[in-house]
CHARMM internal coordinates of N, CA and C (Angstrom, degrees):
IC EDIT
DIST 1 N 1 CA 1.4344
DIST 1 CA 1 C 1.4492
ANGL 1 N 1 CA 1 C 107.37
DIST 1 C 2 N 1.3046
ANGL 1 CA 1 C 2 N 117.30
DIHE 1 N 1 CA 1 C 2 N 129.63
DIST 2 N 2 CA 1.3960
ANGL 1 C 2 N 2 CA 120.28
DIHE 1 CA 1 C 2 N 2 CA -170.90
DIST 2 CA 2 C 1.5735
ANGL 2 N 2 CA 2 C 113.24
DIHE 1 C 2 N 2 CA 2 C -104.60
DIST 2 C 3 N 1.3113
ANGL 2 CA 2 C 3 N 116.36
DIHE 2 N 2 CA 2 C 3 N -32.56
DIST 3 N 3 CA 1.4092
ANGL 2 C 3 N 3 CA 116.24
DIHE 2 CA 2 C 3 N 3 CA -169.87
DIST 3 CA 3 C 1.5621
ANGL 3 N 3 CA 3 C 115.49
DIHE 2 C 3 N 3 CA 3 C -78.13
DIST 3 C 4 N 1.3325
ANGL 3 CA 3 C 4 N 113.49
DIHE 3 N 3 CA 3 C 4 N 162.69
DIST 4 N 4 CA 1.4374
ANGL 3 C 4 N 4 CA 119.57
DIHE 3 CA 3 C 4 N 4 CA 179.95
DIST 4 CA 4 C 1.5276
ANGL 4 N 4 CA 4 C 109.90
DIHE 3 C 4 N 4 CA 4 C -130.76
DIST 4 C 5 N 1.2545
ANGL 4 CA 4 C 5 N 117.63
DIHE 4 N 4 CA 4 C 5 N 122.89
DIST 5 N 5 CA 1.4697
ANGL 4 C 5 N 5 CA 119.91
DIHE 4 CA 4 C 5 N 5 CA 177.81
DIST 5 CA 5 C 1.5204
ANGL 5 N 5 CA 5 C 108.83
DIHE 4 C 5 N 5 CA 5 C -78.54
DIST 5 C 6 N 1.3621
ANGL 5 CA 5 C 6 N 117.14
DIHE 5 N 5 CA 5 C 6 N 140.02
DIST 6 N 6 CA 1.4085
ANGL 5 C 6 N 6 CA 123.83
DIHE 5 CA 5 C 6 N 6 CA 174.87
DIST 6 CA 6 C 1.5456
ANGL 6 N 6 CA 6 C 109.55
DIHE 5 C 6 N 6 CA 6 C -80.72
DIST 6 C 7 N 1.2838
ANGL 6 CA 6 C 7 N 115.68
DIHE 6 N 6 CA 6 C 7 N 151.02
DIST 7 N 7 CA 1.4235
ANGL 6 C 7 N 7 CA 122.17
DIHE 6 CA 6 C 7 N 7 CA 173.43
DIST 7 CA 7 C 1.4954
ANGL 7 N 7 CA 7 C 111.43
DIHE 6 C 7 N 7 CA 7 C -67.71
DIST 7 C 8 N 1.2941
ANGL 7 CA 7 C 8 N 118.81
DIHE 7 N 7 CA 7 C 8 N 144.09
DIST 8 N 8 CA 1.5082
ANGL 7 C 8 N 8 CA 120.72
DIHE 7 CA 7 C 8 N 8 CA 177.41
DIST 8 CA 8 C 1.4900
ANGL 8 N 8 CA 8 C 109.79
DIHE 7 C 8 N 8 CA 8 C -63.76
DIST 8 C 9 N 1.3303
ANGL 8 CA 8 C 9 N 118.94
DIHE 8 N 8 CA 8 C 9 N 154.13
DIST 9 N 9 CA 1.4850
ANGL 8 C 9 N 9 CA 120.56
DIHE 8 CA 8 C 9 N 9 CA -178.62
DIST 9 CA 9 C 1.5148
ANGL 9 N 9 CA 9 C 113.02
DIHE 8 C 9 N 9 CA 9 C -58.80
DIST 9 C 10 N 1.3267
ANGL 9 CA 9 C 10 N 117.87
DIHE 9 N 9 CA 9 C 10 N -26.80
DIST 10 N 10 CA 1.4557
ANGL 9 C 10 N 10 CA 119.80
DIHE 9 CA 9 C 10 N 10 CA -178.12
DIST 10 CA 10 C 1.4426
ANGL 10 N 10 CA 10 C 111.32
DIHE 9 C 10 N 10 CA 10 C -83.95
DIST 10 C 11 N 1.3928
ANGL 10 CA 10 C 11 N 120.33
DIHE 10 N 10 CA 10 C 11 N -12.39
DIST 11 N 11 CA 1.3915
ANGL 10 C 11 N 11 CA 124.38
DIHE 10 CA 10 C 11 N 11 CA -172.14
DIST 11 CA 11 C 1.5948
ANGL 11 N 11 CA 11 C 105.66
DIHE 10 C 11 N 11 CA 11 C -83.50
DIST 11 C 12 N 1.3117
ANGL 11 CA 11 C 12 N 116.72
DIHE 11 N 11 CA 11 C 12 N 120.95
DIST 12 N 12 CA 1.3864
ANGL 11 C 12 N 12 CA 118.60
DIHE 11 CA 11 C 12 N 12 CA 179.70
DIST 12 CA 12 C 1.5362
ANGL 12 N 12 CA 12 C 112.46
DIHE 11 C 12 N 12 CA 12 C -111.83
DIST 12 C 13 N 1.3415
ANGL 12 CA 12 C 13 N 117.39
DIHE 12 N 12 CA 12 C 13 N 14.66
DIST 13 N 13 CA 1.4722
ANGL 12 C 13 N 13 CA 120.49
DIHE 12 CA 12 C 13 N 13 CA -177.79
DIST 13 CA 13 C 1.5166
ANGL 13 N 13 CA 13 C 108.07
DIHE 12 C 13 N 13 CA 13 C -76.09
DIST 13 C 14 N 1.3314
ANGL 13 CA 13 C 14 N 114.20
DIHE 13 N 13 CA 13 C 14 N 155.11
DIST 14 N 14 CA 1.4843
ANGL 13 C 14 N 14 CA 119.94
DIHE 13 CA 13 C 14 N 14 CA 178.19
DIST 14 CA 14 C 1.5539
ANGL 14 N 14 CA 14 C 108.79
DIHE 13 C 14 N 14 CA 14 C -71.03
DIST 14 C 15 N 1.3015
ANGL 14 CA 14 C 15 N 113.78
DIHE 14 N 14 CA 14 C 15 N 128.16
DIST 15 N 15 CA 1.5121
ANGL 14 C 15 N 15 CA 120.36
DIHE 14 CA 14 C 15 N 15 CA -178.18
DIST 15 CA 15 C 1.4907
ANGL 15 N 15 CA 15 C 116.34
DIHE 14 C 15 N 15 CA 15 C -91.18
DIST 15 C 16 N 1.3450
ANGL 15 CA 15 C 16 N 116.34
DIHE 15 N 15 CA 15 C 16 N 1.33
DIST 16 N 16 CA 1.4310
ANGL 15 C 16 N 16 CA 118.90
DIHE 15 CA 15 C 16 N 16 CA -175.52
DIST 16 CA 16 C 1.4790
ANGL 16 N 16 CA 16 C 115.17
DIHE 15 C 16 N 16 CA 16 C -68.59
DIST 16 C 17 N 1.3429
ANGL 16 CA 16 C 17 N 117.28
DIHE 16 N 16 CA 16 C 17 N -33.26
DIST 17 N 17 CA 1.4720
ANGL 16 C 17 N 17 CA 120.31
DIHE 16 CA 16 C 17 N 17 CA 179.08
DIST 17 CA 17 C 1.5196
ANGL 17 N 17 CA 17 C 107.85
DIHE 16 C 17 N 17 CA 17 C -119.27
DIST 17 C 18 N 1.3007
ANGL 17 CA 17 C 18 N 118.43
DIHE 17 N 17 CA 17 C 18 N 93.61
DIST 18 N 18 CA 1.4367
ANGL 17 C 18 N 18 CA 124.73
DIHE 17 CA 17 C 18 N 18 CA -176.32
DIST 18 CA 18 C 1.4771
ANGL 18 N 18 CA 18 C 113.11
DIHE 17 C 18 N 18 CA 18 C -77.14
DIST 18 C 19 N 1.3515
ANGL 18 CA 18 C 19 N 117.58
DIHE 18 N 18 CA 18 C 19 N -24.49
DIST 19 N 19 CA 1.4590
ANGL 18 C 19 N 19 CA 122.55
DIHE 18 CA 18 C 19 N 19 CA 179.94
DIST 19 CA 19 C 1.5759
ANGL 19 N 19 CA 19 C 110.52
DIHE 18 C 19 N 19 CA 19 C -73.85
DIST 19 C 20 N 1.3044
ANGL 19 CA 19 C 20 N 119.26
DIHE 19 N 19 CA 19 C 20 N -24.71
DIST 20 N 20 CA 1.4191
ANGL 19 C 20 N 20 CA 118.32
DIHE 19 CA 19 C 20 N 20 CA -177.22
DIST 20 CA 20 C 1.5781
ANGL 20 N 20 CA 20 C 110.83
DIHE 19 C 20 N 20 CA 20 C -87.33
DIST 20 C 21 N 1.3394
ANGL 20 CA 20 C 21 N 116.74
DIHE 20 N 20 CA 20 C 21 N -18.19
DIST 21 N 21 CA 1.4121
ANGL 20 C 21 N 21 CA 116.50
DIHE 20 CA 20 C 21 N 21 CA -174.77
DIST 21 CA 21 C 1.5193
ANGL 21 N 21 CA 21 C 111.74
DIHE 20 C 21 N 21 CA 21 C -111.80
DIST 21 C 22 N 1.2972
ANGL 21 CA 21 C 22 N 118.45
DIHE 21 N 21 CA 21 C 22 N 99.63
DIST 22 N 22 CA 1.4730
ANGL 21 C 22 N 22 CA 123.94
DIHE 21 CA 21 C 22 N 22 CA -178.44
DIST 22 CA 22 C 1.5060
ANGL 22 N 22 CA 22 C 112.98
DIHE 21 C 22 N 22 CA 22 C -100.66
DIST 22 C 23 N 1.2871
ANGL 22 CA 22 C 23 N 120.60
DIHE 22 N 22 CA 22 C 23 N -4.06
DIST 23 N 23 CA 1.4905
ANGL 22 C 23 N 23 CA 122.97
DIHE 22 CA 22 C 23 N 23 CA 177.83
DIST 23 CA 23 C 1.6227
ANGL 23 N 23 CA 23 C 110.71
DIHE 22 C 23 N 23 CA 23 C -80.89
DIST 23 C 24 N 1.2553
ANGL 23 CA 23 C 24 N 115.04
DIHE 23 N 23 CA 23 C 24 N -23.68
DIST 24 N 24 CA 1.4717
ANGL 23 C 24 N 24 CA 120.43
DIHE 23 CA 23 C 24 N 24 CA 175.85
DIST 24 CA 24 C 1.5020
ANGL 24 N 24 CA 24 C 109.86
DIHE 23 C 24 N 24 CA 24 C -125.57
DIST 24 C 25 N 1.3321
ANGL 24 CA 24 C 25 N 119.90
DIHE 24 N 24 CA 24 C 25 N 123.20
DIST 25 N 25 CA 1.4299
ANGL 24 C 25 N 25 CA 122.48
DIHE 24 CA 24 C 25 N 25 CA -178.66
DIST 25 CA 25 C 1.4830
ANGL 25 N 25 CA 25 C 111.86
DIHE 24 C 25 N 25 CA 25 C -88.25
DIST 25 C 26 N 1.2357
ANGL 25 CA 25 C 26 N 117.77
DIHE 25 N 25 CA 25 C 26 N 118.15
DIST 26 N 26 CA 1.4584
ANGL 25 C 26 N 26 CA 123.47
DIHE 25 CA 25 C 26 N 26 CA 172.40
DIST 26 CA 26 C 1.5649
ANGL 26 N 26 CA 26 C 104.71
DIHE 25 C 26 N 26 CA 26 C -157.82
DIST 26 C 27 N 1.2900
ANGL 26 CA 26 C 27 N 117.37
DIHE 26 N 26 CA 26 C 27 N 167.29
DIST 27 N 27 CA 1.4677
ANGL 26 C 27 N 27 CA 121.79
DIHE 26 CA 26 C 27 N 27 CA 175.83
DIST 27 CA 27 C 1.5127
ANGL 27 N 27 CA 27 C 108.38
DIHE 26 C 27 N 27 CA 27 C 101.26
DIST 27 C 28 N 1.3456
ANGL 27 CA 27 C 28 N 111.62
DIHE 27 N 27 CA 27 C 28 N -160.53
DIST 28 N 28 CA 1.4807
ANGL 27 C 28 N 28 CA 117.99
DIHE 27 CA 27 C 28 N 28 CA -173.75
DIST 28 CA 28 C 1.5500
ANGL 28 N 28 CA 28 C 114.26
DIHE 27 C 28 N 28 CA 28 C -60.06
DIST 28 C 29 N 1.3419
ANGL 28 CA 28 C 29 N 116.78
DIHE 28 N 28 CA 28 C 29 N 151.66
DIST 29 N 29 CA 1.4775
ANGL 28 C 29 N 29 CA 121.27
DIHE 28 CA 28 C 29 N 29 CA 179.01
DIST 29 CA 29 C 1.5593
ANGL 29 N 29 CA 29 C 109.06
DIHE 28 C 29 N 29 CA 29 C -55.93
DIST 29 C 30 N 1.3493
ANGL 29 CA 29 C 30 N 113.63
DIHE 29 N 29 CA 29 C 30 N -36.92
DIST 30 N 30 CA 1.5497
ANGL 29 C 30 N 30 CA 116.11
DIHE 29 CA 29 C 30 N 30 CA -175.72
DIST 30 CA 30 C 1.5274
ANGL 30 N 30 CA 30 C 107.30
DIHE 29 C 30 N 30 CA 30 C -61.59
DIST 30 C 31 N 1.2852
ANGL 30 CA 30 C 31 N 118.77
DIHE 30 N 30 CA 30 C 31 N -38.19
DIST 31 N 31 CA 1.4216
ANGL 30 C 31 N 31 CA 117.39
DIHE 30 CA 30 C 31 N 31 CA 176.84
DIST 31 CA 31 C 1.5727
ANGL 31 N 31 CA 31 C 114.75
DIHE 30 C 31 N 31 CA 31 C -62.76
DIST 31 C 32 N 1.3515
ANGL 31 CA 31 C 32 N 113.85
DIHE 31 N 31 CA 31 C 32 N -41.02
DIST 32 N 32 CA 1.4340
ANGL 31 C 32 N 32 CA 117.38
DIHE 31 CA 31 C 32 N 32 CA 174.81
DIST 32 CA 32 C 1.5180
ANGL 32 N 32 CA 32 C 110.92
DIHE 31 C 32 N 32 CA 32 C -60.67
DIST 32 C 33 N 1.2910
ANGL 32 CA 32 C 33 N 116.84
DIHE 32 N 32 CA 32 C 33 N -42.24
DIST 33 N 33 CA 1.5092
ANGL 32 C 33 N 33 CA 119.51
DIHE 32 CA 32 C 33 N 33 CA 179.87
DIST 33 CA 33 C 1.5531
ANGL 33 N 33 CA 33 C 109.37
DIHE 32 C 33 N 33 CA 33 C -63.57
DIST 33 C 34 N 1.3198
ANGL 33 CA 33 C 34 N 114.66
DIHE 33 N 33 CA 33 C 34 N -43.63
DIST 34 N 34 CA 1.5525
ANGL 33 C 34 N 34 CA 117.73
DIHE 33 CA 33 C 34 N 34 CA -179.86
DIST 34 CA 34 C 1.5511
ANGL 34 N 34 CA 34 C 107.76
DIHE 33 C 34 N 34 CA 34 C -58.47
DIST 34 C 35 N 1.3591
ANGL 34 CA 34 C 35 N 119.35
DIHE 34 N 34 CA 34 C 35 N -55.07
DIST 35 N 35 CA 1.4430
ANGL 34 C 35 N 35 CA 123.01
DIHE 34 CA 34 C 35 N 35 CA -173.53
DIST 35 CA 35 C 1.5659
ANGL 35 N 35 CA 35 C 106.74
DIHE 34 C 35 N 35 CA 35 C -63.81
DIST 35 C 36 N 1.2394
ANGL 35 CA 35 C 36 N 118.31
DIHE 35 N 35 CA 35 C 36 N -55.54
DIST 36 N 36 CA 1.4660
ANGL 35 C 36 N 36 CA 118.95
DIHE 35 CA 35 C 36 N 36 CA -172.51
DIST 36 CA 36 C 1.4750
ANGL 36 N 36 CA 36 C 109.19
DIHE 35 C 36 N 36 CA 36 C -67.17
DIST 36 C 37 N 1.3099
ANGL 36 CA 36 C 37 N 120.06
DIHE 36 N 36 CA 36 C 37 N -34.73
DIST 37 N 37 CA 1.4503
ANGL 36 C 37 N 37 CA 123.06
DIHE 36 CA 36 C 37 N 37 CA 179.26
DIST 37 CA 37 C 1.5312
ANGL 37 N 37 CA 37 C 111.94
DIHE 36 C 37 N 37 CA 37 C -60.61
DIST 37 C 38 N 1.2799
ANGL 37 CA 37 C 38 N 113.16
DIHE 37 N 37 CA 37 C 38 N -37.14
DIST 38 N 38 CA 1.5092
ANGL 37 C 38 N 38 CA 120.58
DIHE 37 CA 37 C 38 N 38 CA 175.63
DIST 38 CA 38 C 1.4894
ANGL 38 N 38 CA 38 C 109.23
DIHE 37 C 38 N 38 CA 38 C -60.14
DIST 38 C 39 N 1.3314
ANGL 38 CA 38 C 39 N 114.70
DIHE 38 N 38 CA 38 C 39 N -49.54
DIST 39 N 39 CA 1.4489
ANGL 38 C 39 N 39 CA 120.87
DIHE 38 CA 38 C 39 N 39 CA 179.67
DIST 39 CA 39 C 1.5516
ANGL 39 N 39 CA 39 C 113.66
DIHE 38 C 39 N 39 CA 39 C -57.74
DIST 39 C 40 N 1.3583
ANGL 39 CA 39 C 40 N 111.93
DIHE 39 N 39 CA 39 C 40 N -43.60
DIST 40 N 40 CA 1.4664
ANGL 39 C 40 N 40 CA 120.89
DIHE 39 CA 39 C 40 N 40 CA 178.73
DIST 40 CA 40 C 1.5525
ANGL 40 N 40 CA 40 C 109.87
DIHE 39 C 40 N 40 CA 40 C -58.61
DIST 40 C 41 N 1.2955
ANGL 40 CA 40 C 41 N 113.33
DIHE 40 N 40 CA 40 C 41 N -54.14
DIST 41 N 41 CA 1.5114
ANGL 40 C 41 N 41 CA 121.00
DIHE 40 CA 40 C 41 N 41 CA -171.81
DIST 41 CA 41 C 1.5446
ANGL 41 N 41 CA 41 C 109.27
DIHE 40 C 41 N 41 CA 41 C -71.87
DIST 41 C 42 N 1.3091
ANGL 41 CA 41 C 42 N 117.45
DIHE 41 N 41 CA 41 C 42 N -53.88
DIST 42 N 42 CA 1.4357
ANGL 41 C 42 N 42 CA 122.03
DIHE 41 CA 41 C 42 N 42 CA -166.73
DIST 42 CA 42 C 1.5464
ANGL 42 N 42 CA 42 C 109.17
DIHE 41 C 42 N 42 CA 42 C -81.21
DIST 42 C 43 N 1.2736
ANGL 42 CA 42 C 43 N 120.07
DIHE 42 N 42 CA 42 C 43 N -32.31
DIST 43 N 43 CA 1.5353
ANGL 42 C 43 N 43 CA 122.37
DIHE 42 CA 42 C 43 N 43 CA -171.39
DIST 43 CA 43 C 1.5068
ANGL 43 N 43 CA 43 C 110.71
DIHE 42 C 43 N 43 CA 43 C -115.74
DIST 43 C 44 N 1.3261
ANGL 43 CA 43 C 44 N 119.23
DIHE 43 N 43 CA 43 C 44 N -7.19
DIST 44 N 44 CA 1.4339
ANGL 43 C 44 N 44 CA 121.15
DIHE 43 CA 43 C 44 N 44 CA 172.26
DIST 44 CA 44 C 1.4385
ANGL 44 N 44 CA 44 C 112.02
DIHE 43 C 44 N 44 CA 44 C 80.03
DIST 44 C 45 N 1.2555
ANGL 44 CA 44 C 45 N 120.25
DIHE 44 N 44 CA 44 C 45 N 17.21
DIST 45 N 45 CA 1.5578
ANGL 44 C 45 N 45 CA 122.64
DIHE 44 CA 44 C 45 N 45 CA 179.32
DIST 45 CA 45 C 1.5650
ANGL 45 N 45 CA 45 C 105.28
DIHE 44 C 45 N 45 CA 45 C -73.39
DIST 45 C 46 N 1.3524
ANGL 45 CA 45 C 46 N 114.97
DIHE 45 N 45 CA 45 C 46 N 131.57
DIST 46 N 46 CA 1.3376
ANGL 45 C 46 N 46 CA 118.97
DIHE 45 CA 45 C 46 N 46 CA -177.85
DIST 46 CA 46 C 1.5733
ANGL 46 N 46 CA 46 C 116.73
DIHE 45 C 46 N 46 CA 46 C -122.92
DIST 46 C 47 N 1.2956
ANGL 46 CA 46 C 47 N 112.61
DIHE 46 N 46 CA 46 C 47 N 4.68
DIST 47 N 47 CA 1.4772
ANGL 46 C 47 N 47 CA 117.31
DIHE 46 CA 46 C 47 N 47 CA 177.56
DIST 47 CA 47 C 1.4437
ANGL 47 N 47 CA 47 C 106.84
DIHE 46 C 47 N 47 CA 47 C -138.34
DIST 47 C 48 N 1.3378
ANGL 47 CA 47 C 48 N 113.20
DIHE 47 N 47 CA 47 C 48 N 129.21
DIST 48 N 48 CA 1.5315
ANGL 47 C 48 N 48 CA 126.65
DIHE 47 CA 47 C 48 N 48 CA 173.32
DIST 48 CA 48 C 1.4771
ANGL 48 N 48 CA 48 C 110.62
DIHE 47 C 48 N 48 CA 48 C -123.15
DIST 48 C 49 N 1.2967
ANGL 48 CA 48 C 49 N 118.73
DIHE 48 N 48 CA 48 C 49 N 132.97
DIST 49 N 49 CA 1.4385
ANGL 48 C 49 N 49 CA 125.09
DIHE 48 CA 48 C 49 N 49 CA 177.20
DIST 49 CA 49 C 1.4834
ANGL 49 N 49 CA 49 C 109.12
DIHE 48 C 49 N 49 CA 49 C -117.52
DIST 49 C 50 N 1.2980
ANGL 49 CA 49 C 50 N 116.02
DIHE 49 N 49 CA 49 C 50 N 132.07
DIST 50 N 50 CA 1.4247
ANGL 49 C 50 N 50 CA 122.30
DIHE 49 CA 49 C 50 N 50 CA 176.04
DIST 50 CA 50 C 1.5430
ANGL 50 N 50 CA 50 C 111.12
DIHE 49 C 50 N 50 CA 50 C -114.53
DIST 50 C 51 N 1.2816
ANGL 50 CA 50 C 51 N 118.80
DIHE 50 N 50 CA 50 C 51 N 114.83
DIST 51 N 51 CA 1.4537
ANGL 50 C 51 N 51 CA 120.87
DIHE 50 CA 50 C 51 N 51 CA -177.69
DIST 51 CA 51 C 1.5939
ANGL 51 N 51 CA 51 C 107.28
DIHE 50 C 51 N 51 CA 51 C -98.44
DIST 51 C 52 N 1.3073
ANGL 51 CA 51 C 52 N 115.48
DIHE 51 N 51 CA 51 C 52 N 140.11
DIST 52 N 52 CA 1.4339
ANGL 51 C 52 N 52 CA 116.37
DIHE 51 CA 51 C 52 N 52 CA -179.51
DIST 52 CA 52 C 1.5101
ANGL 52 N 52 CA 52 C 107.81
DIHE 51 C 52 N 52 CA 52 C -173.44
DIST 52 C 53 N 1.2853
ANGL 52 CA 52 C 53 N 115.84
DIHE 52 N 52 CA 52 C 53 N 141.25
DIST 53 N 53 CA 1.5074
ANGL 52 C 53 N 53 CA 122.88
DIHE 52 CA 52 C 53 N 53 CA 172.01
DIST 53 CA 53 C 1.5078
ANGL 53 N 53 CA 53 C 111.29
DIHE 52 C 53 N 53 CA 53 C -85.47
DIST 53 C 54 N 1.2271
ANGL 53 CA 53 C 54 N 122.13
DIHE 53 N 53 CA 53 C 54 N -7.64
DIST 54 N 54 CA 1.4777
ANGL 53 C 54 N 54 CA 129.34
DIHE 53 CA 53 C 54 N 54 CA -179.32
DIST 54 CA 54 C 1.5428
ANGL 54 N 54 CA 54 C 107.77
DIHE 53 C 54 N 54 CA 54 C -89.13
DIST 54 C 55 N 1.2651
ANGL 54 CA 54 C 55 N 122.45
DIHE 54 N 54 CA 54 C 55 N 117.66
DIST 55 N 55 CA 1.3799
ANGL 54 C 55 N 55 CA 126.98
DIHE 54 CA 54 C 55 N 55 CA -179.75
DIST 55 CA 55 C 1.5965
ANGL 55 N 55 CA 55 C 110.51
DIHE 54 C 55 N 55 CA 55 C -65.86
DIST 55 C 56 N 1.3840
ANGL 55 CA 55 C 56 N 113.46
DIHE 55 N 55 CA 55 C 56 N -35.59
DIST 56 N 56 CA 1.4585
ANGL 55 C 56 N 56 CA 117.98
DIHE 55 CA 55 C 56 N 56 CA 177.36
DIST 56 CA 56 C 1.4849
ANGL 56 N 56 CA 56 C 114.15
DIHE 55 C 56 N 56 CA 56 C -63.72
DIST 56 C 57 N 1.3697
ANGL 56 CA 56 C 57 N 117.35
DIHE 56 N 56 CA 56 C 57 N -38.11
DIST 57 N 57 CA 1.4897
ANGL 56 C 57 N 57 CA 119.01
DIHE 56 CA 56 C 57 N 57 CA 179.42
DIST 57 CA 57 C 1.4666
ANGL 57 N 57 CA 57 C 109.69
DIHE 56 C 57 N 57 CA 57 C -69.55
DIST 57 C 58 N 1.4011
ANGL 57 CA 57 C 58 N 119.85
DIHE 57 N 57 CA 57 C 58 N -39.38
DIST 58 N 58 CA 1.4705
ANGL 57 C 58 N 58 CA 118.06
DIHE 57 CA 57 C 58 N 58 CA 178.99
DIST 58 CA 58 C 1.6054
ANGL 58 N 58 CA 58 C 109.82
DIHE 57 C 58 N 58 CA 58 C -69.08
DIST 58 C 59 N 1.2537
ANGL 58 CA 58 C 59 N 115.03
DIHE 58 N 58 CA 58 C 59 N -34.63
DIST 59 N 59 CA 1.5403
ANGL 58 C 59 N 59 CA 115.27
DIHE 58 CA 58 C 59 N 59 CA 178.26
DIST 59 CA 59 C 1.5293
ANGL 59 N 59 CA 59 C 109.83
DIHE 58 C 59 N 59 CA 59 C -69.63
DIST 59 C 60 N 1.2513
ANGL 59 CA 59 C 60 N 118.51
DIHE 59 N 59 CA 59 C 60 N -37.32
DIST 60 N 60 CA 1.4832
ANGL 59 C 60 N 60 CA 118.45
DIHE 59 CA 59 C 60 N 60 CA 176.94
DIST 60 CA 60 C 1.5342
ANGL 60 N 60 CA 60 C 110.60
DIHE 59 C 60 N 60 CA 60 C -66.12
DIST 60 C 61 N 1.3471
ANGL 60 CA 60 C 61 N 119.57
DIHE 60 N 60 CA 60 C 61 N -43.73
DIST 61 N 61 CA 1.3586
ANGL 60 C 61 N 61 CA 121.30
DIHE 60 CA 60 C 61 N 61 CA 176.73
DIST 61 CA 61 C 1.4493
ANGL 61 N 61 CA 61 C 113.34
DIHE 60 C 61 N 61 CA 61 C -57.41
DIST 61 C 62 N 1.3601
ANGL 61 CA 61 C 62 N 116.15
DIHE 61 N 61 CA 61 C 62 N -47.34
DIST 62 N 62 CA 1.4437
ANGL 61 C 62 N 62 CA 124.39
DIHE 61 CA 61 C 62 N 62 CA -177.27
DIST 62 CA 62 C 1.5575
ANGL 62 N 62 CA 62 C 110.58
DIHE 61 C 62 N 62 CA 62 C -65.40
DIST 62 C 63 N 1.3553
ANGL 62 CA 62 C 63 N 118.19
DIHE 62 N 62 CA 62 C 63 N -41.22
DIST 63 N 63 CA 1.4024
ANGL 62 C 63 N 63 CA 123.66
DIHE 62 CA 62 C 63 N 63 CA -176.52
DIST 63 CA 63 C 1.4768
ANGL 63 N 63 CA 63 C 118.85
DIHE 62 C 63 N 63 CA 63 C -84.08
DIST 63 C 64 N 1.2913
ANGL 63 CA 63 C 64 N 117.23
DIHE 63 N 63 CA 63 C 64 N -30.85
DIST 64 N 64 CA 1.4689
ANGL 63 C 64 N 64 CA 124.21
DIHE 63 CA 63 C 64 N 64 CA -175.50
DIST 64 CA 64 C 1.5441
ANGL 64 N 64 CA 64 C 112.33
DIHE 63 C 64 N 64 CA 64 C -108.08
DIST 64 C 65 N 1.2987
ANGL 64 CA 64 C 65 N 119.14
DIHE 64 N 64 CA 64 C 65 N -53.44
DIST 65 N 65 CA 1.4210
ANGL 64 C 65 N 65 CA 122.73
DIHE 64 CA 64 C 65 N 65 CA -169.62
DIST 65 CA 65 C 1.5366
ANGL 65 N 65 CA 65 C 108.71
DIHE 64 C 65 N 65 CA 65 C -77.48
DIST 65 C 66 N 1.2340
ANGL 65 CA 65 C 66 N 119.20
DIHE 65 N 65 CA 65 C 66 N -54.36
DIST 66 N 66 CA 1.5346
ANGL 65 C 66 N 66 CA 120.41
DIHE 65 CA 65 C 66 N 66 CA -171.60
DIST 66 CA 66 C 1.4613
ANGL 66 N 66 CA 66 C 112.12
DIHE 65 C 66 N 66 CA 66 C -60.49
DIST 66 C 67 N 1.3831
ANGL 66 CA 66 C 67 N 119.95
DIHE 66 N 66 CA 66 C 67 N -46.87
DIST 67 N 67 CA 1.5118
ANGL 66 C 67 N 67 CA 117.53
DIHE 66 CA 66 C 67 N 67 CA 177.13
DIST 67 CA 67 C 1.5537
ANGL 67 N 67 CA 67 C 114.84
DIHE 66 C 67 N 67 CA 67 C -61.61
DIST 67 C 68 N 1.3452
ANGL 67 CA 67 C 68 N 116.16
DIHE 67 N 67 CA 67 C 68 N -31.88
DIST 68 N 68 CA 1.4211
ANGL 67 C 68 N 68 CA 118.41
DIHE 67 CA 67 C 68 N 68 CA 179.93
DIST 68 CA 68 C 1.5808
ANGL 68 N 68 CA 68 C 110.16
DIHE 67 C 68 N 68 CA 68 C -73.09
DIST 68 C 69 N 1.2980
ANGL 68 CA 68 C 69 N 114.54
DIHE 68 N 68 CA 68 C 69 N -36.11
DIST 69 N 69 CA 1.5637
ANGL 68 C 69 N 69 CA 121.36
DIHE 68 CA 68 C 69 N 69 CA 178.04
DIST 69 CA 69 C 1.5139
ANGL 69 N 69 CA 69 C 106.63
DIHE 68 C 69 N 69 CA 69 C -65.90
DIST 69 C 70 N 1.2992
ANGL 69 CA 69 C 70 N 117.25
DIHE 69 N 69 CA 69 C 70 N -42.61
DIST 70 N 70 CA 1.5133
ANGL 69 C 70 N 70 CA 119.14
DIHE 69 CA 69 C 70 N 70 CA -178.18
DIST 70 CA 70 C 1.5415
ANGL 70 N 70 CA 70 C 109.19
DIHE 69 C 70 N 70 CA 70 C -67.03
DIST 70 C 71 N 1.2445
ANGL 70 CA 70 C 71 N 117.35
DIHE 70 N 70 CA 70 C 71 N -33.63
DIST 71 N 71 CA 1.5640
ANGL 70 C 71 N 71 CA 119.50
DIHE 70 CA 70 C 71 N 71 CA 176.52
DIST 71 CA 71 C 1.4794
ANGL 71 N 71 CA 71 C 109.91
DIHE 70 C 71 N 71 CA 71 C -68.78
DIST 71 C 72 N 1.3924
ANGL 71 CA 71 C 72 N 118.65
DIHE 71 N 71 CA 71 C 72 N -41.69
DIST 72 N 72 CA 1.4270
ANGL 71 C 72 N 72 CA 123.59
DIHE 71 CA 71 C 72 N 72 CA -179.59
DIST 72 CA 72 C 1.5431
ANGL 72 N 72 CA 72 C 110.50
DIHE 71 C 72 N 72 CA 72 C -62.57
DIST 72 C 73 N 1.3224
ANGL 72 CA 72 C 73 N 114.62
DIHE 72 N 72 CA 72 C 73 N -44.41
DIST 73 N 73 CA 1.4629
ANGL 72 C 73 N 73 CA 123.65
DIHE 72 CA 72 C 73 N 73 CA -177.30
DIST 73 CA 73 C 1.5356
ANGL 73 N 73 CA 73 C 113.52
DIHE 72 C 73 N 73 CA 73 C -79.70
DIST 73 C 74 N 1.2867
ANGL 73 CA 73 C 74 N 112.89
DIHE 73 N 73 CA 73 C 74 N -9.10
DIST 74 N 74 CA 1.5788
ANGL 73 C 74 N 74 CA 115.79
DIHE 73 CA 73 C 74 N 74 CA -179.25
DIST 74 CA 74 C 1.5043
ANGL 74 N 74 CA 74 C 110.52
DIHE 73 C 74 N 74 CA 74 C 72.53
DIST 74 C 75 N 1.2884
ANGL 74 CA 74 C 75 N 122.20
DIHE 74 N 74 CA 74 C 75 N 31.13
DIST 75 N 75 CA 1.4826
ANGL 74 C 75 N 75 CA 122.70
DIHE 74 CA 74 C 75 N 75 CA -171.31
DIST 75 CA 75 C 1.5550
ANGL 75 N 75 CA 75 C 107.46
DIHE 74 C 75 N 75 CA 75 C -111.58
DIST 75 C 76 N 1.2798
ANGL 75 CA 75 C 76 N 114.35
DIHE 75 N 75 CA 75 C 76 N 42.31
DIST 76 N 76 CA 1.4731
ANGL 75 C 76 N 76 CA 110.99
DIHE 75 CA 75 C 76 N 76 CA -178.58
DIST 76 CA 76 C 1.4249
ANGL 76 N 76 CA 76 C 111.98
DIHE 75 C 76 N 76 CA 76 C -80.26
END
COOR INIT
IC SEED 1 N 1 CA 1 C
IC BUILD
């Protein structure tokens, strides 16, 4: 996964270590997949919504994150 999501404008957390911060999602697509995948598997969450005005962000979420989450959850 190649893309990296930018932090929201209101997010003032340090983005250097994306693996340590799971309360705010930003950083590489792989980090999103890791965090959201845990929620899907451990907590049974089956719907994730990504709001953004940036078409590239939505495309990245649709092309990189969602397929990986479906694979993790076995929902192909």
